[in-house]
VMD Tcl script that draws the C-alpha trace (Angstrom):
set ca {
  {0.20 -0.01 -0.08}
  {1.28 3.35 -0.93}
  {2.20 5.59 1.79}
  {0.08 9.15 1.56}
  {2.05 12.16 0.83}
  {2.00 14.84 3.02}
  {1.02 17.94 2.50}
  {3.89 20.57 2.53}
  {3.45 24.36 3.78}
  {4.56 27.30 2.51}
  {4.23 30.73 3.74}
  {0.71 31.31 1.24}
  {-0.70 28.35 2.87}
  {0.92 29.14 6.62}
  {-1.30 32.33 5.99}
  {-4.00 30.32 4.80}
  {-4.18 28.09 8.04}
  {-3.65 31.22 10.22}
  {-6.99 32.84 8.86}
  {-8.63 29.81 9.65}
  {-7.82 30.02 13.30}
  {-8.36 34.06 13.44}
  {-11.94 32.91 12.28}
  {-12.76 30.35 14.55}
  {-11.25 32.65 17.72}
  {-13.39 35.35 16.02}
  {-16.75 33.26 15.88}
  {-19.96 34.65 17.14}
  {-19.98 32.35 20.26}
  {-16.21 33.74 21.25}
  {-16.27 35.32 24.70}
  {-14.92 38.49 23.39}
  {-17.20 38.75 20.55}
  {-20.46 37.76 22.63}
  {-19.46 40.80 24.88}
  {-18.84 43.27 21.65}
  {-22.08 42.49 20.50}
  {-23.48 42.88 24.21}
  {-21.87 46.39 24.44}
  {-22.99 47.18 21.03}
  {-26.95 46.21 21.74}
  {-26.51 48.38 25.35}
  {-25.40 51.13 23.47}
  {-28.13 50.95 20.91}
  {-30.94 50.84 23.57}
  {-29.42 53.66 25.64}
  {-28.95 56.11 22.62}
  {-32.70 55.69 21.69}
  {-33.63 56.21 25.44}
  {-31.10 59.37 25.41}
  {-33.03 60.85 22.85}
  {-36.19 61.41 24.52}
  {-34.06 62.79 27.99}
  {-32.11 65.21 25.79}
  {-35.36 66.58 24.27}
  {-37.03 66.77 27.35}
  {-34.35 68.74 29.36}
  {-33.41 71.12 26.02}
  {-37.70 71.73 26.13}
  {-37.61 72.65 29.14}
  {-35.07 75.70 29.04}
  {-36.07 76.25 24.98}
  {-39.79 75.22 24.73}
  {-41.16 74.82 20.93}
  {-42.94 78.08 21.54}
  {-39.79 80.47 22.14}
  {-37.85 78.10 19.03}
  {-41.14 79.42 16.88}
  {-40.59 82.85 18.49}
  {-36.97 83.38 17.40}
  {-37.76 81.66 13.62}
  {-40.82 84.19 13.65}
  {-38.16 87.30 14.14}
  {-35.81 86.04 11.97}
  {-38.60 85.68 9.27}
  {-38.94 89.85 9.87}
  {-35.48 90.31 10.78}
  {-33.61 88.46 8.73}
  {-30.52 86.99 11.08}
  {-30.86 89.91 13.49}
  {-33.75 88.19 14.99}
  {-31.95 85.32 16.93}
  {-29.81 82.54 16.22}
  {-31.54 79.44 15.73}
  {-29.55 75.86 15.03}
  {-30.36 72.30 14.16}
  {-27.95 70.34 16.22}
  {-27.47 66.33 17.61}
  {-24.68 67.78 20.21}
  {-25.62 68.95 23.22}
  {-23.59 70.05 26.43}
  {-24.94 70.03 29.90}
  {-23.57 71.41 33.14}
  {-24.33 69.98 36.60}
  {-23.52 72.49 39.33}
  {-22.57 71.62 43.05}
  {-20.69 72.35 45.75}
  {-17.86 70.59 47.52}
  {-15.71 70.98 50.86}
  {-12.23 71.35 50.13}
  {-9.32 70.19 52.23}
  {-8.98 73.68 54.27}
  {-12.76 72.71 55.32}
  {-14.38 75.66 52.58}
  {-17.19 75.15 50.35}
  {-16.51 75.47 46.89}
  {-18.27 75.67 43.44}
  {-17.84 73.03 41.41}
  {-19.31 71.66 37.84}
  {-19.41 69.00 35.99}
  {-20.20 68.53 32.06}
  {-21.97 65.79 30.56}
  {-21.76 66.21 26.32}
  {-23.98 63.84 24.50}
  {-23.25 63.96 20.77}
  {-25.51 61.84 18.29}
  {-23.00 62.33 15.28}
  {-21.02 59.53 14.36}
  {-18.02 62.03 14.03}
  {-17.76 62.88 17.83}
  {-15.29 59.87 18.27}
  {-13.57 58.01 15.74}
  {-12.74 54.77 17.39}
  {-16.26 54.34 18.13}
  {-17.58 54.68 14.56}
  {-14.49 51.81 13.69}
  {-15.86 50.07 16.65}
  {-19.53 50.43 15.48}
  {-19.13 49.56 12.38}
  {-16.25 46.45 12.83}
  {-18.50 44.09 10.64}
  {-19.07 46.50 7.79}
  {-15.35 47.53 7.56}
  {-13.83 43.90 7.82}
  {-16.87 42.50 5.11}
  {-15.19 45.83 2.81}
  {-11.51 43.68 2.66}
  {-10.58 46.48 5.03}
  {-8.60 46.27 8.84}
  {-10.79 47.43 11.51}
  {-8.35 46.74 13.94}
  {-5.54 49.43 12.12}
  {-5.56 51.67 15.14}
  {-4.50 49.05 17.52}
  {-2.25 47.15 15.36}
  {-0.13 49.87 14.53}
  {-0.85 52.03 17.50}
  {3.07 52.17 18.06}
  {4.23 52.45 14.14}
  {1.92 55.51 12.86}
  {5.09 55.90 10.13}
  {4.27 52.43 8.68}
  {2.36 53.20 5.20}
  {-0.59 50.45 5.75}
  {-2.19 52.26 8.67}
  {-2.36 55.20 6.55}
  {-3.54 52.94 3.74}
  {-6.24 51.04 6.10}
  {-7.47 54.68 7.96}
  {-7.96 56.57 4.46}
  {-9.93 53.49 3.00}
  {-11.83 53.19 6.18}
  {-12.34 56.80 6.66}
  {-13.95 57.11 3.03}
  {-16.04 53.79 3.47}
  {-17.85 55.42 6.86}
  {-17.98 58.69 5.30}
  {-15.23 60.66 7.33}
  {-13.87 61.81 4.45}
  {-15.49 62.56 0.97}
  {-13.80 63.37 -2.48}
  {-16.22 65.49 -5.28}
  {-15.17 62.53 -7.52}
  {-17.22 59.82 -5.71}
  {-20.59 58.48 -7.25}
  {-23.13 60.93 -6.07}
  {-25.58 57.79 -6.67}
  {-24.23 55.45 -4.22}
  {-25.92 55.00 -0.63}
  {-25.79 57.52 1.90}
  {-22.57 56.98 3.91}
  {-22.85 56.03 7.84}
  {-21.32 59.49 8.95}
  {-24.05 61.05 6.77}
  {-26.97 58.82 7.88}
  {-26.25 59.44 11.70}
  {-26.29 62.92 11.31}
  {-29.64 62.93 10.15}
  {-30.91 60.45 12.95}
  {-31.82 63.03 15.75}
  {-31.52 66.29 15.65}
  {-33.18 69.09 18.06}
  {-33.82 73.13 16.98}
  {-31.93 75.06 19.50}
  {-31.55 78.66 20.23}
  {-27.89 79.64 20.19}
  {-24.98 79.38 17.47}
  {-23.66 76.10 15.72}
  {-21.24 75.83 18.53}
  {-22.25 72.89 20.58}
  {-20.66 73.86 24.04}
  {-21.56 77.33 23.72}
  {-25.25 76.09 24.80}
  {-25.22 74.61 28.48}
  {-28.32 73.17 30.03}
  {-28.19 73.14 33.85}
  {-29.19 69.56 35.22}
  {-28.98 68.13 38.53}
  {-26.86 65.43 39.85}
  {-29.89 62.43 39.14}
  {-29.99 64.15 35.07}
  {-25.87 64.14 35.05}
  {-26.04 60.40 35.98}
  {-28.14 59.82 33.53}
  {-26.92 61.82 30.78}
  {-23.35 60.16 31.65}
  {-24.89 56.52 30.79}
  {-24.63 57.58 27.30}
  {-20.76 58.22 27.10}
  {-20.23 55.13 29.30}
  {-21.85 53.25 26.79}
  {-20.13 54.55 24.08}
  {-16.84 54.28 25.96}
  {-17.51 50.67 26.58}
  {-18.12 49.69 22.75}
  {-14.64 51.21 21.88}
  {-13.13 49.07 24.86}
  {-14.83 45.89 23.43}
  {-13.56 46.11 19.88}
  {-10.04 46.83 21.66}
  {-10.28 43.49 23.65}
  {-11.16 41.71 20.30}
  {-7.81 43.11 18.71}
  {-5.71 42.07 22.29}
  {-7.48 38.70 22.55}
  {-7.13 37.45 19.22}
  {-3.66 39.24 18.20}
  {-2.10 37.44 21.18}
  {-3.37 33.92 20.03}
  {-2.15 34.83 16.45}
  {1.36 36.17 17.46}
  {1.89 32.60 19.17}
  {-0.32 30.82 16.44}
  {2.33 32.27 13.60}
  {5.21 31.41 15.72}
  {4.00 27.63 15.90}
  {3.34 27.35 12.30}
  {6.80 28.44 11.26}
  {8.14 25.42 12.47}
  {5.59 23.53 11.02}
  {6.72 21.84 7.75}
  {3.44 19.77 6.98}
  {-0.13 20.45 6.78}
  {-1.16 17.22 9.36}
  {0.63 19.37 11.99}
  {-1.11 22.11 11.58}
  {-4.53 19.73 11.64}
  {-3.39 18.32 14.75}
  {-3.14 21.46 16.58}
  {-6.66 22.41 15.10}
  {-8.04 19.31 16.52}
  {-6.95 19.88 19.91}
  {-8.26 23.95 19.84}
  {-11.38 22.60 18.22}
  {-10.76 24.38 14.94}
  {-12.38 23.17 11.63}
  {-9.53 22.87 9.38}
  {-9.57 21.02 6.29}
  {-6.77 20.30 3.31}
  {-9.21 22.63 0.77}
  {-7.99 25.60 2.11}
  {-4.44 24.81 0.67}
  {-6.04 24.03 -2.61}
  {-8.06 27.83 -2.16}
  {-4.69 29.21 -1.21}
  {-3.25 28.06 -4.31}
  {-5.76 28.65 -6.51}
  {-6.01 32.29 -5.24}
  {-2.22 32.43 -5.84}
  {-2.58 31.46 -9.47}
  {-5.30 34.06 -10.10}
  {-3.40 36.83 -8.86}
  {-0.33 36.34 -10.60}
  {-1.87 34.98 -14.11}
  {-0.23 36.75 -16.91}
  {-2.82 39.59 -17.21}
  {-2.53 40.33 -13.34}
  {1.02 40.54 -12.91}
  {1.65 42.61 -15.94}
  {-0.76 45.01 -14.48}
  {1.51 44.72 -11.08}
  {4.69 45.52 -12.80}
  {3.34 48.27 -14.90}
  {2.02 50.09 -12.39}
  {4.89 49.20 -9.97}
  {2.13 48.76 -6.99}
  {2.42 45.74 -4.71}
  {-0.92 44.44 -3.81}
  {-1.85 44.54 -0.06}
  {-3.32 41.46 1.07}
  {-6.83 42.70 0.98}
  {-6.63 43.34 -2.52}
  {-4.94 40.06 -3.47}
  {-8.61 38.37 -1.72}
  {-10.49 40.69 -3.63}
  {-9.34 39.82 -6.81}
  {-9.27 36.11 -5.98}
  {-13.10 36.21 -5.17}
  {-13.74 38.10 -8.22}
  {-11.58 35.61 -10.72}
  {-13.69 32.61 -8.71}
  {-17.23 34.90 -9.75}
  {-16.55 34.75 -13.19}
  {-15.54 31.33 -13.14}
  {-18.79 30.15 -11.55}
}
mol new
graphics top color blue
foreach p $ca { graphics top sphere $p radius 0.5 }
foreach p [lrange $ca 0 end-1] q [lrange $ca 1 end] { graphics top cylinder $p $q radius 0.2 }
display resetview
């Protein structure tokens, strides 16, 4: 009986195997992924509740009839009639007194800023749209992956691609008929007419301690989602570092398969065939000529996208 030939690994096949392990560690029932989705759901719930809270406080100081009065004044006298602004950003101020170290009573305050837009903290946008960013073939974890290598060209490449996708950056050359981007969509989601200028922090609404605590839950929920995103990267990245070191020492697929079986990771030899097919597709005469002519080194994400496109044309 002829002995079955062992599948030899190369760099491309090791990368393909590593992707399978990463997908396993980022599966929906993974502890860090479950916490991420829980944090996202909590934020969504708090966001809806906060719309009512914010409107109630704002209208306590600026009733609709006052807004309509300013609007009528503007219609009659132009801009000198008063300032109105349609905004989704609000600042609240909790004033209180506190005894200092010398026993004197001091006036203190705390601000609670609530911004319903997506452009306030970009790390939140990257966290909230993590799945969508990955589906586009971009690295949603780029800020954490290259946090200490900000000069790395791949950091700026990912940042630009993701910012364009989410709408943090826009170009006049973009297709105007495409679906509305997340930043623009969030900008329109919730707004109130307020009396005052467009500068959010110039309008401060007084609140009590109870209201401060309620409003503060909004930013806590937002920050928790950002942290949950970072935890996914830390959890997966630590495992991937160890895995890649191990894979470098493996010569054959059955060694990686044995490791996968011990960890409950589904790993089949077909992934090696897909990897080889992708390499052949990427470096076909037409694609390779294009690369050489333009002198552009393809990113790993571009290679995957090209492979998928070639597979669709075959099917």
